Every structure is written in structure tokens, then in C-alpha cells.
C-alpha positions in Angstrom: 64.1 186.7 16.3 66.1 184.0 14.6 64.8 180.4 15.1 65.7 177.2 13.2 62.9 175.7 11.1 63.4 172.6 13.2 65.3 172.3 16.5 68.9 171.3 15.7 68.9 172.9 12.2 70.4 176.2 11.0 68.3 179.2 12.0 65.9 181.0 9.7 64.5 184.4 10.4 61.0 185.2 11.8 59.9 188.7 12.4 58.4 188.5 15.9 58.2 190.6 19.0 57.4 188.0 21.7 58.7 187.8 25.3 58.7 184.0 25.7 59.7 181.3 23.2 59.8 177.6 24.1 61.1 174.8 22.0 58.7 171.9 21.4 59.1 168.7 19.4 56.7 170.1 16.7 58.4 173.5 16.5 58.4 176.7 18.6 55.8 177.8 21.1 55.4 181.6 21.3 53.7 183.2 24.3 52.3 186.5 23.1 50.4 189.2 24.9 47.0 187.5 24.7 47.7 184.3 22.8 49.9 181.3 22.5 51.1 180.2 19.0 52.8 177.1 17.7 55.2 177.8 14.8 56.4 175.0 12.6 58.9 175.8 9.9 58.2 179.5 9.0 54.4 179.3 9.4 51.9 179.5 12.2 50.5 176.0 12.7 48.1 176.7 15.6 47.0 179.5 18.0 45.0 179.7 21.2 43.6 183.1 22.2 43.1 184.0 25.9 40.5 186.4 27.3 43.1 188.6 29.2 46.8 189.6 29.1 49.2 186.7 29.8 51.3 187.4 32.8 53.1 184.1 33.3 53.8 180.8 31.5 55.6 177.6 32.6 55.9 174.0 31.7 54.7 171.3 34.1 56.0 168.2 32.4 54.4 168.1 28.9 51.7 170.7 29.8 52.2 174.4 29.3 50.5 176.4 32.0 49.6 180.0 31.1 48.3 182.4 33.7 46.5 185.6 32.6 46.0 188.9 34.4 42.7 187.7 36.0 44.6 184.8 37.6 43.0 182.2 35.3 45.4 179.4 34.4 44.9 177.7 31.1 46.7 174.4 30.5 47.7 173.4 26.9 49.8 170.8 25.2 51.3 170.4 21.7 49.6 167.5 20.0 50.9 166.8 16.5 51.1 170.2 14.9 48.4 171.8 17.1 48.1 173.5 20.4 45.3 171.9 22.4 43.6 173.2 25.7 43.8 170.5 28.3 40.6 170.7 30.4 40.6 170.0 34.2 44.4 170.5 34.7 45.5 171.7 38.1 48.4 174.2 37.9 51.8 172.8 39.2 
């Protein structure tokens, strides 16, 4: 996968095998099999692990909603250079 270090810059190369990649102000959000990762530059800045396989992910405004195979939806946001779980969010 080829991604720029920062959105709007010339791409660098990251060796990844992920299905979903979202652009965020801080970098790139990768939705993996059982985790969500924030990549800034060429390094992983933050990671959130889920209990089950991720089946679906979508943005609701500034909140990333991630649904796993059990039907549980986890809401998260990018704060600075970290992914943060947002408690009490209702999926959109």
C-alpha cells in the first residue's frame, strides 16, 4: 500500500494488508481484522484492539463506528495522535 506521510504529500510505501483505510487529519486510520490503527508518517501512533473480527466500519461525523462479528459497535475518534474509544455513543 502506498500512502503519503501526510495527506497532500508525495506517497511513501507501507507494507500493509488491510481492507479499509481512512484519511484523518493526524494520519491514516487502518481498519484491520481485529484492531484499528492510526499511522502517522511511517510509524504506528496508536492502536485499539477489539474482542472479535471487524465486519463493518463507517464515519458518523468525527466518530469512527466499528462493528464486530458479535454485533458490538465501538465508537472511536482521533484525538491528537491517538485513537480514543468514545463511551456512550449511539451508532448512526
